[in-house]
PyMOL CGO cylinders between C-alpha atoms (Angstrom):
from pymol import cmd
from pymol.cgo import CYLINDER

trace = [
    CYLINDER, 0.00, -0.01, 0.00, 2.85, 2.40, 0.70, 0.3, 1, 1, 1, 1, 1, 1,
    CYLINDER, 2.85, 2.40, 0.70, 4.10, 2.04, -2.85, 0.3, 1, 1, 1, 1, 1, 1,
    CYLINDER, 4.10, 2.04, -2.85, 0.70, 3.04, -4.27, 0.3, 1, 1, 1, 1, 1, 1,
    CYLINDER, 0.70, 3.04, -4.27, 0.58, 6.06, -1.97, 0.3, 1, 1, 1, 1, 1, 1,
    CYLINDER, 0.58, 6.06, -1.97, 4.04, 7.18, -3.05, 0.3, 1, 1, 1, 1, 1, 1,
    CYLINDER, 4.04, 7.18, -3.05, 3.06, 6.67, -6.66, 0.3, 1, 1, 1, 1, 1, 1,
    CYLINDER, 3.06, 6.67, -6.66, -0.05, 8.84, -6.13, 0.3, 1, 1, 1, 1, 1, 1,
    CYLINDER, -0.05, 8.84, -6.13, 1.95, 11.69, -4.70, 0.3, 1, 1, 1, 1, 1, 1,
    CYLINDER, 1.95, 11.69, -4.70, 4.61, 11.50, -7.40, 0.3, 1, 1, 1, 1, 1, 1,
    CYLINDER, 4.61, 11.50, -7.40, 2.03, 11.51, -10.20, 0.3, 1, 1, 1, 1, 1, 1,
    CYLINDER, 2.03, 11.51, -10.20, 0.25, 14.53, -8.74, 0.3, 1, 1, 1, 1, 1, 1,
    CYLINDER, 0.25, 14.53, -8.74, 3.46, 16.44, -8.19, 0.3, 1, 1, 1, 1, 1, 1,
    CYLINDER, 3.46, 16.44, -8.19, 4.71, 15.65, -11.64, 0.3, 1, 1, 1, 1, 1, 1,
    CYLINDER, 4.71, 15.65, -11.64, 7.71, 14.01, -10.06, 0.3, 1, 1, 1, 1, 1, 1,
    CYLINDER, 7.71, 14.01, -10.06, 10.05, 11.52, -11.58, 0.3, 1, 1, 1, 1, 1, 1,
    CYLINDER, 10.05, 11.52, -11.58, 8.52, 8.12, -12.05, 0.3, 1, 1, 1, 1, 1, 1,
    CYLINDER, 8.52, 8.12, -12.05, 10.05, 5.31, -14.04, 0.3, 1, 1, 1, 1, 1, 1,
    CYLINDER, 10.05, 5.31, -14.04, 8.58, 4.90, -17.51, 0.3, 1, 1, 1, 1, 1, 1,
    CYLINDER, 8.58, 4.90, -17.51, 8.41, 1.12, -17.00, 0.3, 1, 1, 1, 1, 1, 1,
    CYLINDER, 8.41, 1.12, -17.00, 5.51, 0.88, -14.59, 0.3, 1, 1, 1, 1, 1, 1,
    CYLINDER, 5.51, 0.88, -14.59, 5.36, 3.80, -12.17, 0.3, 1, 1, 1, 1, 1, 1,
    CYLINDER, 5.36, 3.80, -12.17, 7.21, 2.27, -9.23, 0.3, 1, 1, 1, 1, 1, 1,
    CYLINDER, 7.21, 2.27, -9.23, 5.30, -0.97, -9.56, 0.3, 1, 1, 1, 1, 1, 1,
    CYLINDER, 5.30, -0.97, -9.56, 1.93, 0.74, -9.35, 0.3, 1, 1, 1, 1, 1, 1,
    CYLINDER, 1.93, 0.74, -9.35, 0.95, -0.17, -12.89, 0.3, 1, 1, 1, 1, 1, 1,
    CYLINDER, 0.95, -0.17, -12.89, -0.45, 2.09, -15.56, 0.3, 1, 1, 1, 1, 1, 1,
    CYLINDER, -0.45, 2.09, -15.56, -4.05, 1.58, -14.45, 0.3, 1, 1, 1, 1, 1, 1,
    CYLINDER, -4.05, 1.58, -14.45, -3.26, 3.25, -11.13, 0.3, 1, 1, 1, 1, 1, 1,
    CYLINDER, -3.26, 3.25, -11.13, -1.75, 6.19, -12.96, 0.3, 1, 1, 1, 1, 1, 1,
    CYLINDER, -1.75, 6.19, -12.96, -4.83, 6.57, -15.13, 0.3, 1, 1, 1, 1, 1, 1,
    CYLINDER, -4.83, 6.57, -15.13, -7.16, 6.46, -12.14, 0.3, 1, 1, 1, 1, 1, 1,
    CYLINDER, -7.16, 6.46, -12.14, -5.08, 9.00, -10.23, 0.3, 1, 1, 1, 1, 1, 1,
    CYLINDER, -5.08, 9.00, -10.23, -4.80, 11.23, -13.28, 0.3, 1, 1, 1, 1, 1, 1,
    CYLINDER, -4.80, 11.23, -13.28, -8.59, 11.21, -13.60, 0.3, 1, 1, 1, 1, 1, 1,
    CYLINDER, -8.59, 11.21, -13.60, -8.97, 11.85, -9.88, 0.3, 1, 1, 1, 1, 1, 1,
    CYLINDER, -8.97, 11.85, -9.88, -6.73, 14.96, -10.02, 0.3, 1, 1, 1, 1, 1, 1,
    CYLINDER, -6.73, 14.96, -10.02, -8.41, 16.16, -13.24, 0.3, 1, 1, 1, 1, 1, 1,
    CYLINDER, -8.41, 16.16, -13.24, -11.76, 16.08, -11.46, 0.3, 1, 1, 1, 1, 1, 1,
    CYLINDER, -11.76, 16.08, -11.46, -10.27, 17.79, -8.36, 0.3, 1, 1, 1, 1, 1, 1,
    CYLINDER, -10.27, 17.79, -8.36, -8.90, 20.58, -10.61, 0.3, 1, 1, 1, 1, 1, 1,
    CYLINDER, -8.90, 20.58, -10.61, -12.28, 20.94, -12.33, 0.3, 1, 1, 1, 1, 1, 1,
    CYLINDER, -12.28, 20.94, -12.33, -14.13, 21.17, -9.03, 0.3, 1, 1, 1, 1, 1, 1,
    CYLINDER, -14.13, 21.17, -9.03, -11.77, 23.42, -7.07, 0.3, 1, 1, 1, 1, 1, 1,
    CYLINDER, -11.77, 23.42, -7.07, -9.28, 24.90, -9.55, 0.3, 1, 1, 1, 1, 1, 1,
    CYLINDER, -9.28, 24.90, -9.55, -5.70, 23.71, -9.75, 0.3, 1, 1, 1, 1, 1, 1,
    CYLINDER, -5.70, 23.71, -9.75, -4.31, 25.74, -6.88, 0.3, 1, 1, 1, 1, 1, 1,
    CYLINDER, -4.31, 25.74, -6.88, -7.20, 25.29, -4.45, 0.3, 1, 1, 1, 1, 1, 1,
    CYLINDER, -7.20, 25.29, -4.45, -7.43, 21.58, -5.25, 0.3, 1, 1, 1, 1, 1, 1,
    CYLINDER, -7.43, 21.58, -5.25, -3.92, 21.14, -3.87, 0.3, 1, 1, 1, 1, 1, 1,
    CYLINDER, -3.92, 21.14, -3.87, -4.83, 23.06, -0.75, 0.3, 1, 1, 1, 1, 1, 1,
    CYLINDER, -4.83, 23.06, -0.75, -8.00, 21.02, -0.20, 0.3, 1, 1, 1, 1, 1, 1,
    CYLINDER, -8.00, 21.02, -0.20, -6.03, 17.78, -0.67, 0.3, 1, 1, 1, 1, 1, 1,
    CYLINDER, -6.03, 17.78, -0.67, -3.33, 18.86, 1.76, 0.3, 1, 1, 1, 1, 1, 1,
    CYLINDER, -3.33, 18.86, 1.76, -5.33, 20.68, 4.45, 0.3, 1, 1, 1, 1, 1, 1,
    CYLINDER, -5.33, 20.68, 4.45, -8.92, 19.55, 4.59, 0.3, 1, 1, 1, 1, 1, 1,
    CYLINDER, -8.92, 19.55, 4.59, -9.73, 16.63, 6.89, 0.3, 1, 1, 1, 1, 1, 1,
    CYLINDER, -9.73, 16.63, 6.89, -12.67, 14.53, 5.66, 0.3, 1, 1, 1, 1, 1, 1,
    CYLINDER, -12.67, 14.53, 5.66, -14.77, 12.44, 7.97, 0.3, 1, 1, 1, 1, 1, 1,
    CYLINDER, -14.77, 12.44, 7.97, -15.48, 10.09, 5.05, 0.3, 1, 1, 1, 1, 1, 1,
    CYLINDER, -15.48, 10.09, 5.05, -11.77, 9.29, 4.92, 0.3, 1, 1, 1, 1, 1, 1,
    CYLINDER, -11.77, 9.29, 4.92, -11.55, 8.40, 8.56, 0.3, 1, 1, 1, 1, 1, 1,
    CYLINDER, -11.55, 8.40, 8.56, -10.40, 11.83, 9.67, 0.3, 1, 1, 1, 1, 1, 1,
    CYLINDER, -10.40, 11.83, 9.67, -7.59, 11.99, 7.12, 0.3, 1, 1, 1, 1, 1, 1,
    CYLINDER, -7.59, 11.99, 7.12, -6.76, 14.45, 4.41, 0.3, 1, 1, 1, 1, 1, 1,
    CYLINDER, -6.76, 14.45, 4.41, -6.97, 13.46, 0.75, 0.3, 1, 1, 1, 1, 1, 1,
    CYLINDER, -6.97, 13.46, 0.75, -3.17, 13.30, 0.55, 0.3, 1, 1, 1, 1, 1, 1,
    CYLINDER, -3.17, 13.30, 0.55, -3.01, 11.08, 3.63, 0.3, 1, 1, 1, 1, 1, 1,
    CYLINDER, -3.01, 11.08, 3.63, -5.67, 8.71, 2.31, 0.3, 1, 1, 1, 1, 1, 1,
    CYLINDER, -5.67, 8.71, 2.31, -3.93, 8.39, -1.07, 0.3, 1, 1, 1, 1, 1, 1,
    CYLINDER, -3.93, 8.39, -1.07, -0.57, 7.88, 0.62, 0.3, 1, 1, 1, 1, 1, 1,
    CYLINDER, -0.57, 7.88, 0.62, -2.14, 5.16, 2.77, 0.3, 1, 1, 1, 1, 1, 1,
    CYLINDER, -2.14, 5.16, 2.77, -3.15, 3.38, -0.42, 0.3, 1, 1, 1, 1, 1, 1,
    CYLINDER, -3.15, 3.38, -0.42, -6.86, 4.21, -0.55, 0.3, 1, 1, 1, 1, 1, 1,
    CYLINDER, -6.86, 4.21, -0.55, -8.28, 3.81, -4.03, 0.3, 1, 1, 1, 1, 1, 1,
    CYLINDER, -8.28, 3.81, -4.03, -8.66, 7.08, -5.93, 0.3, 1, 1, 1, 1, 1, 1,
    CYLINDER, -8.66, 7.08, -5.93, -12.27, 6.13, -6.64, 0.3, 1, 1, 1, 1, 1, 1,
    CYLINDER, -12.27, 6.13, -6.64, -13.08, 5.85, -2.93, 0.3, 1, 1, 1, 1, 1, 1,
    CYLINDER, -13.08, 5.85, -2.93, -11.30, 9.09, -2.12, 0.3, 1, 1, 1, 1, 1, 1,
    CYLINDER, -11.30, 9.09, -2.12, -13.24, 10.85, -4.90, 0.3, 1, 1, 1, 1, 1, 1,
    CYLINDER, -13.24, 10.85, -4.90, -16.51, 9.51, -3.47, 0.3, 1, 1, 1, 1, 1, 1,
    CYLINDER, -16.51, 9.51, -3.47, -15.67, 11.01, -0.10, 0.3, 1, 1, 1, 1, 1, 1,
    CYLINDER, -15.67, 11.01, -0.10, -14.82, 14.34, -1.75, 0.3, 1, 1, 1, 1, 1, 1,
    CYLINDER, -14.82, 14.34, -1.75, -18.16, 14.27, -3.64, 0.3, 1, 1, 1, 1, 1, 1,
    CYLINDER, -18.16, 14.27, -3.64, -20.10, 13.63, -0.45, 0.3, 1, 1, 1, 1, 1, 1,
    CYLINDER, -20.10, 13.63, -0.45, -18.28, 16.34, 1.54, 0.3, 1, 1, 1, 1, 1, 1,
    CYLINDER, -18.28, 16.34, 1.54, -18.31, 19.11, -1.05, 0.3, 1, 1, 1, 1, 1, 1,
    CYLINDER, -18.31, 19.11, -1.05, -21.57, 18.42, -2.94, 0.3, 1, 1, 1, 1, 1, 1,
    CYLINDER, -21.57, 18.42, -2.94, -19.74, 17.93, -6.23, 0.3, 1, 1, 1, 1, 1, 1,
    CYLINDER, -19.74, 17.93, -6.23, -22.02, 18.41, -9.26, 0.3, 1, 1, 1, 1, 1, 1,
    CYLINDER, -22.02, 18.41, -9.26, -23.31, 15.22, -10.85, 0.3, 1, 1, 1, 1, 1, 1,
    CYLINDER, -23.31, 15.22, -10.85, -21.43, 15.92, -14.13, 0.3, 1, 1, 1, 1, 1, 1,
    CYLINDER, -21.43, 15.92, -14.13, -18.12, 15.51, -12.26, 0.3, 1, 1, 1, 1, 1, 1,
    CYLINDER, -18.12, 15.51, -12.26, -19.02, 12.48, -10.24, 0.3, 1, 1, 1, 1, 1, 1,
]
cmd.load_cgo(trace, "trace")
């Protein structure tokens, strides 16, 4: 799970990840995280999305921030569901 969390943070930060599989996370994980961050940016704007992910504690994530949940290996889909519930995300972005 730690590897997936590291992968999530590297992908979001645009950090260096090996071209041959994203630190063992697999390309599917990268696609899901890319879609997650695209939706976060659409909902909050690129700058505010980062702030929300870093600073806002969500009850739906067990009292963790988005960054903490992703780092702990939570599926991007589950994290996005918690964001939708907390922030009343429009149906078109769900």
